[in-house]
C-alpha positions as CSV (number, residue, x, y, z in Angstrom):
1,M,9.1,-42.3,-63.0
2,N,12.8,-42.7,-63.3
3,L,15.0,-43.9,-60.5
4,K,16.6,-40.5,-59.7
5,V,13.2,-38.8,-59.1
6,K,12.1,-41.7,-56.9
7,R,15.2,-41.4,-54.8
8,T,14.7,-37.7,-54.5
9,L,11.1,-38.1,-53.4
10,V,12.0,-40.7,-50.8
11,R,14.8,-38.5,-49.4
12,I,12.5,-35.6,-49.1
13,F,9.6,-37.4,-47.3
14,D,11.5,-39.9,-45.2
15,K,12.1,-39.7,-41.5
16,S,15.6,-38.4,-41.7
17,V,16.3,-37.2,-38.1
18,K,16.5,-39.6,-35.2
19,T,15.3,-37.4,-32.3
20,G,16.9,-37.8,-29.0
21,R,15.6,-36.7,-25.6
22,F,17.4,-33.3,-25.5
23,F,16.3,-32.6,-29.1
24,R,12.7,-33.4,-28.2
25,F,12.9,-31.2,-25.1
26,M,14.1,-28.3,-27.3
27,V,11.3,-28.9,-29.8
28,I,8.8,-28.8,-26.9
29,L,10.2,-25.5,-25.7
30,S,9.9,-24.1,-29.2
31,A,6.4,-25.4,-29.5
32,V,5.3,-23.8,-26.2
33,Y,6.7,-20.5,-27.2
34,G,5.1,-20.8,-30.7
35,F,1.8,-21.7,-29.1
36,F,1.7,-18.5,-27.0
37,F,2.9,-16.5,-30.0
38,T,0.1,-17.9,-32.1
39,L,-2.5,-17.5,-29.3
40,F,-1.5,-13.8,-28.8
41,N,-1.7,-13.0,-32.5
42,L,-5.1,-14.8,-32.8
43,A,-6.4,-12.8,-29.9
44,A,-5.1,-9.6,-31.5
45,V,-6.9,-10.5,-34.8
46,F,-10.3,-11.1,-33.2
47,F,-10.2,-9.2,-29.9
48,K,-8.0,-6.2,-30.7
49,D,-10.4,-3.6,-29.1
50,G,-10.8,-5.8,-26.0
51,L,-7.1,-6.1,-25.6
52,V,-6.6,-2.3,-25.9
53,S,-9.3,-1.6,-23.3
54,F,-7.9,-4.3,-20.9
55,I,-4.3,-3.0,-21.1
56,S,-5.4,0.6,-20.6
57,S,-7.8,-0.2,-17.8
58,S,-7.2,-0.4,-14.1
59,S,-7.7,-4.2,-14.0
60,F,-4.3,-4.6,-15.7
61,P,-1.9,-5.8,-13.0
62,D,0.1,-3.0,-11.4
63,T,3.3,-5.1,-11.3
64,F,3.4,-5.0,-15.1
65,Y,3.1,-1.2,-15.4
66,F,6.4,-1.0,-17.4
67,Y,4.9,-3.3,-20.1
68,R,1.7,-1.3,-20.6
69,E,3.2,1.3,-23.0
70,N,4.9,-1.4,-25.1
71,L,1.8,-3.6,-25.2
72,L,-0.3,-0.7,-26.3
73,F,2.2,0.1,-29.0
74,F,2.2,-3.5,-30.3
75,V,-1.6,-3.9,-30.2
76,S,-1.9,-0.6,-32.2
77,A,-0.7,-2.4,-35.3
78,G,-3.1,-3.4,-38.0
79,R,-4.9,-6.7,-38.1
80,L,-3.0,-7.7,-41.2
81,M,0.2,-7.9,-39.2
82,Y,-1.4,-10.1,-36.6
83,M,-2.9,-12.4,-39.3
84,I,0.6,-12.8,-40.9
85,C,2.1,-13.5,-37.5
86,F,-0.7,-16.0,-36.7
87,L,0.1,-17.9,-39.9
88,A,3.8,-17.8,-39.0
89,G,3.0,-19.2,-35.6
90,C,1.0,-22.0,-37.2
91,S,4.0,-22.7,-39.4
92,I,6.2,-22.8,-36.2
93,L,3.8,-25.2,-34.5
94,Y,3.6,-27.5,-37.6
95,G,7.3,-27.4,-37.9
96,C,7.8,-28.4,-34.3
97,H,5.3,-31.2,-34.7
98,L,7.3,-32.5,-37.7
99,L,10.6,-32.1,-36.0
100,F,9.3,-34.0,-33.0
101,R,8.4,-36.9,-35.2
102,G,11.7,-36.8,-37.0
103,Y,10.9,-35.3,-40.4
104,K,13.4,-32.9,-41.9
105,W,10.6,-30.9,-43.5
106,G,9.8,-29.6,-40.0
107,L,13.0,-27.6,-40.1
108,L,11.9,-25.8,-43.2
109,F,8.4,-24.9,-41.8
110,Y,10.0,-23.9,-38.5
111,T,12.6,-21.6,-40.2
112,I,10.0,-20.0,-42.5
113,G,7.8,-19.3,-39.5
114,K,10.7,-17.8,-37.4
115,V,11.8,-15.6,-40.3
116,F,8.3,-14.2,-40.7
117,Q,8.0,-13.8,-36.9
118,V,11.0,-11.4,-36.9
119,I,10.4,-9.6,-40.3
120,T,6.7,-8.9,-40.0
121,P,6.7,-6.6,-36.9
122,L,9.7,-4.8,-38.4
123,L,7.8,-4.1,-41.5
124,F,4.7,-2.9,-39.8
125,L,6.0,-1.3,-36.6
126,G,9.6,-0.3,-37.4
127,F,12.7,-0.9,-35.4
128,R,10.9,-0.4,-32.1
129,A,9.6,-3.9,-32.5
130,F,13.2,-5.2,-32.8
131,A,14.4,-7.0,-29.7
132,V,18.0,-8.3,-29.7
133,G,17.0,-11.0,-27.1
134,D,14.3,-12.4,-29.3
135,V,16.6,-12.6,-32.3
136,M,19.3,-14.3,-30.2
137,I,16.9,-16.9,-28.9
138,I,15.7,-17.6,-32.5
139,L,19.2,-17.9,-33.7
140,V,20.2,-20.3,-30.9
141,F,17.3,-22.6,-31.7
142,L,17.9,-22.4,-35.5
143,V,21.6,-23.1,-35.1
144,F,21.0,-26.0,-32.8
145,Y,18.4,-27.6,-35.1
146,Y,20.5,-27.2,-38.2
147,Y,23.6,-28.4,-36.5
148,Y,21.8,-31.5,-35.2
149,A,20.2,-32.2,-38.6
150,F,23.6,-31.7,-40.3
151,T,25.5,-34.0,-38.0
152,H,22.8,-36.5,-38.2
153,N,22.8,-36.5,-42.0
154,I,26.5,-37.1,-42.0
155,E,26.2,-40.1,-39.7
156,K,23.0,-41.5,-41.3
157,E,25.0,-43.3,-44.1
158,N,26.1,-45.9,-41.6
159,R,22.7,-46.4,-39.9
160,K,20.7,-49.4,-40.9
161,Y,17.3,-48.0,-40.0
162,N,17.5,-45.3,-42.6
163,Q,18.6,-47.3,-45.6
164,I,15.8,-47.5,-48.2
165,K,15.8,-50.0,-51.0
166,I,14.3,-48.9,-54.3
167,D,13.8,-51.4,-57.2
168,D,15.5,-50.4,-60.4
169,E,12.8,-50.2,-63.0
170,A,14.7,-47.9,-65.4
């Protein structure tokens, strides 16, 4: 294996982001949101009929009466949509795990999961599933993560902990 390939592999799989407290707090918030997103989609895959009967029953809390119609609309989608969204949620959770540990591959998994989280309901349910607030939150987190990773990669040239020595065998 030549030196250029070795350096590329080392750059891909190294811990390239030094995570601070605020960054980890943001990753934890993203992971909690991703966990509930994944949990809802898993429940919709296996317990779709139970969810429909619970939402339309009288045991559904009266304080959430304005959510009832939208929840029934979202649960009416096919199981394929919820399976794709479940896999997107798993990608979000795995990306958050990698981001928390400092790997830049986590940003890729997180971004792919977020893109599928937005696109999949649009494909299956149409524009009624589009919420500007959800897209704004997703954009804020993605811009923050990419900005943090970009500024860290500019400064990493001067950091001693991230310098990797490779023997020249070429």
